[in-house]
Every structure is written in C-alpha cells, then in structure tokens.
N, C-alpha and C positions, 0 to 999 in steps of 0.2 A: 757365603751362601746361606739362605734361610733354611731352617729345618721345616720345610713346608709339607713334607710328606710323612707325618707320623702314621705308622702302619697299624697300630692296634691299641684301642683304649676301651676299658670296661668301666662302666659305672658300677654301682652296687645296689642291693635291694633297698637300702636306706635312701639311696639316690632316687629310686623310682618314685619317690615323692618328687624328685627328678634330677636328671642330668641338668635340668634347668638350674638347680641350686649350684651344681658344680661349675656351670658356665657363667651364671649371672650373679649369684648371691655373693656378697662381700664376705671375705674371711679376713678378719682384722680390717685392714684398709685396702687390701688387694684381692681381687676376685681370681678364682681359678682360671677364668677365661683370660684375664689380663696377664696372669703369670705365664700361661701357655703362649700367648702371643708375644710376650716379651722374650720368651725363650726361642721364638722364631717358628712356632707351630701355627700354621695358617689354616689347616683344615683337619678335622677329625672324621675318620670313617667309622661308622657305627653299625656293627653287625647285628642282625636279628637273632633272637633265641627261639621264641615260640609266640603263640598268639596272646599269651598273658601279658607280654610287654610291647606288643605292636603299637597300641594306642599311645603309649608314652614315648616310644621311639619316634613315631610320626609327629607327635606334638613338638618334640624337641627339634626335629629337622625344620618344621614350619617356623618355629620361633627363631632358630639360628641358621637360616638357609645359606648364609655365606661362610659358615664355620663348620657345619655338620652335613655329612652325606651318608645316606643309609645303604645298607646291604639288605638282602632278604634271603633267609634260609631257615632250616630247622636244625637246631643243635642236637647232637647225639644224646646228651643226657635228658633231653625233653622227650625222648622216645621211650626210655626205660619206664616200665610199669604204666604205660599210657595207652589204653585201648583205642584212643582216638588219634593216634599218631598219623595214620594215613589221611585223615581229614586235615590235619595240620600240614601235611605235605602237599595236599591239593590246594590249600590256601596259599602256600608259597608260590605255586605255579600261577595261580590267578593273579596274585600281586605282581609277579614278574611280567605278566602279560598286560596288566592294567593297574599301574600304581595308584594309590589313593590321591585325591586332589591335594595339591599343594606340596607334595612330597618330591616330585620329580622322578627321574629314572633311578633305579638302583644301580650302584656301581659294581656290584659283585654278588655272587651267590655265597652267602655265609652268615653265620659261622656254621659250617657243616663238618662232619668227620666221624671219627670213631673214638669212643671213650669207654674202656673196660675197667677203669680204676675203681669205681664204686660197685659195679655189678656187671659181670660178663654174661648173665643169663639172657640178655637182650642183644647179643652180638649179631644174630641173624637179621633182626629187625633194623639194627643200626646200619648194617652193610647194605640192606635193601634201600634204605633211605639215602644213604651216602651215594650209592651208585646212581640212583634216580636223579639226585641233585647235580651230580657231575655231568650227567647227560643233558639236564636242563641248561646248565651253564654253557656247555660246549655248543649246543644248538643255538644259543642266543649270543654267542661270542662274548661271554662274560667270564671274568676270572672267578676262581673259587678261593675262599678263605678257609683253610683246613685246620681243624683242631684234632690233635692226636694225643691220646694218653693211654699207656699200657696196652697199645694195639698196633705197634709198629710193623709186625710181620704181616698182618692183614692189610695195613695201609700201603705198604710197599707193593704188595701183590695187586691190590685193586687199582691203585693209581697207575701202575704200569699197564694193566689190562685195559683200563678205560682210556688212557692216553692213546694206546694203539688202536682201539676201536674207534675213537674219535677221528684219528687220521684216516682210517679206512672209509669213514663216512664223508670225508672232505671237511672235517671240523677240527677244532683244536681245544684240547683241555690244557688249561694254564692257571696259575694262581700263586698263592703264598702259603707256605707252611708256617702257620702262626705259632708264636712262642717256641720257636725251635731251640732245643737245648740238648740235642743228642750228640753222639760221637761222630768222628769223621767217617766211619764206615757207613753209618746211616745216611749221612749227607751225600756220600758218593753214590749210594744206591738210588737216592731220590733224584739227584740232579740228572741222572741218565734218563728219567721218565719224560723230560721235555722242558717246556718253558715255565719253570717254577722259581720263585724267589723264597728266601728264608727270612722270616721275621725274627729279628734279634732284639731282645729286651734286657731287663735288669739283671737276669741270671748271668749274663756275660761279665758282670762286675763282681760276682761272688768269688770268694777266695778259692774254693775248690771246684769251680765250674768247669766241666769238660767241654762246654761249648766255646770257651775262650780259645782252646786249642783248635777246635773245628773252624772257628772264624779265621784263624791264622792261615788256614788252607783255602778258604773261600775267596773267590774273586769278588771285588767290590761291586761289580754289576749284578751280583746274586743276592744282595742284602737289602732289606728295608728295615727301618727303625721302628720299634714298638715300645710302648710303656706297659700295656695290659692293665691299666689303672682299674681298680685300686690295688691290684696284685703285683707281685714280683718287683718290689721297689728296689731300685739300684742303691749300691753303696755310694755315699755315706748315710743314706736315709733308710737303709734296710730295717724292717720292723715297723716302719711308719706306713701310713696310707700313701699309695703311689698317686701321682698326678702327671698330667701331660707335660708340664714344664720339665720334668726330670728326663725326658728323652735326650736332652743335651748331654746328660751324664753317660748315657749309652753310646752316643756318638763319640764322645771323648775317649771312652774305653776302647772302642773299636779302632779309633785312630792310633791309640797307644799300642795296641796289639800289632797293628799292621805297619807301624812306623810312618804314619801319614799325618798331614795336618787335619784337624777336625773340620775345617771348612771344605776340604776335599771330600771327606766322608759325607758331610751334609749335602753337598752338591750332588754327589753320585747317588746316594740313597733317595734323595728327592726325585731325581730323574728316573730312578728305577720304579718308584711307586707311581709317578706320573705316567710312565709308559704302560705299566701293568693295568692301572685302573682307568686309563684313558683321559687323564687330566693334563693339560698343558702346564709345565712347570711354572710356578708363580701365580697361576690363576686360581681364583677363589670362586669361580662361577659354578653353577650347578651343572649336572650332567647334560650334555646336549643330546638332541634326538639322535638315536642310532648309535650312541657311544656308551661305554662303561666308564664313568668318570668319578674321580675323587682324589683326595690327597691326604688321607690319614685314616687310621682304622682303630676305632675305640669301641670295644664290644660292650653289650648291655646284658648283664645277668638278669634273668627274669624271676618274678615271683611265681608261686604256683608250682608247676611241674618241676622246675629247676629251682630248688629252695636255697636260701642262704646257707643252710646247714650242709648243703651238698658241696660247697666250695671248700677247698683246702685252705690252710693258713696262707697269709700274705706272701710268704717266701716260696711257696710251692707251685710249680707249673701245674695247671694253668688256672682258669679256663681260657 
C-alpha cells in the first residue's frame, strides 16, 4: 500500500522563498518531490498559519495542484501580541466561504489550537480564536487540524465542550491532533471527545519517547502519519532537516511497535486520512464541491507574526 496520506508537513521560513524549492528544485540529482513520491507520498496537506504566508501557500497549491492541498486557519502563535488577530480570523472565514481562484476548496480548518509554550499571556485570545474556528469547521463539516503545546488541560476541556455543543446543534466536531506525543492518559481523555485521529510523527522513533507506549495502546484506525517537516526528524536522521520521504520511517516504527507489517500500517493510515479529509484513497484529485478533501498534511510556518526564532529546535514538538 502506498503512503498516500501523509498527515502533516511544514516548510520553513527559508522555504518561503518557497515550498516550491522543496517540491521542485533539485537537491543533488533528486528533488524533494521525487523522494517523497518514491517513498509513496502522493499528496501533502498544507495548513495555513496567518496572512503573512497565504500568498505563498496559494501559489504553491496552484503550482502543484495534484500534490498539494491547502487548509485554512489561524495558528495560535499568530495571535500572540497581534492586535489585528480578529481581522485575521475574519479573513479565515472569508476564505473558507470563498477560496481564492485556482486554489480549490480547503480540506480542513487548520492549523489551529492552543500554544502557551512561548507566552501564556494571550491564553484568553487563543481560546476565543480556537473556539470560533472549531465552530466554523463544524458548521462547514470540515475537520480541524489541532496544534497543542503546554496547554493540554484547556485543550481537553474545550474540545470536549465544543464537541458536545456541536452535537447539540446537529453538527460534528472532528479532526486530527497534530504531532501528538503525549502519554496514554491524555490519549484516553481525548479519544472520548469524538471522531478524532492522532498524528504520529518522528517523535515515535526517539529512544525515550512516551508516545511509543501510547501508540501501543492506540487502535490502528486512530492513527495518521506525519512528518512535520522540517521538524521532528525521525531516527536515524534525527538532527537533520526532516522531509516528506521520511514518513516511511514513522510507518515502519509504528509497525514494529504494534507487531504488524508496514504495508498494513500504510494502508490503514492512508484510509484514515482519506476518510477524515474526504479523499478517496489513491486519488490525487483536488477537493470536490461540497467535500473536505486531501491526503497529506504538511504545515507552513509563516514569516512576520510567527517568526523563525519562535520555533523550537528540530527535535522538539512542534509546530
């Protein structure tokens, strides 16, 4: 089975000269794009961060429509110390209602969430934005791509409340907990909230990773594969820049933990992402009208509000 459903990929600020370089420019004699495809990665899902990177995100999707599918959302760290964050949130809603020409429909609302790692002074604003975007997603029957760091107590509470409120409205809150690297207790609390998958990336290969034990407890139909490029590079490439092709190493580690064949893990996680994001397994088509579609999720750190210096080292979750 092909690894057609890579669940999370980040470019970097150097990249924002472009993901174009990562997908098309040659590195030696082999392009990043070719390496990803040779590893079986057929589609990358690209989360939005904020308006500073929208243009580059859209240009990338237009250039690689058969390989890249966008999300739309406002990242929590783009709210910090940003007096215009409500304008950014309004822009997210406008784009969800009317995507730019040549971009197609957005496959999810993301990357959204809570992040108190750098600064918890803006927790109230982050919670307001996260809650609003969860409601936008539920109303449009789109999944959410959730980022959480140093904010799990609030995240568990809000996801539970919003999932229940969505059900009361006849809607459904669903999505992926991106770069999940927590313990089994956190996993058990989150899985009870509803239809959520857990994005597992390079951290699962680390020697002292707690999420490896959590994965042992997870059902295979709860997992999607991630790279989080260029962060969280799996062993044996830890310390290097991550890339989409390395998702195969994540797949192989999960297979080892669960005593399964890697092809079984690849097939199951591809099907999970296809179901969540509305893409028929094996298809590389753009989202169809009325559906939330995609088959891989690679996020884009933005310049400006969310600076390169805001990101932790390659080994550290997340963004």
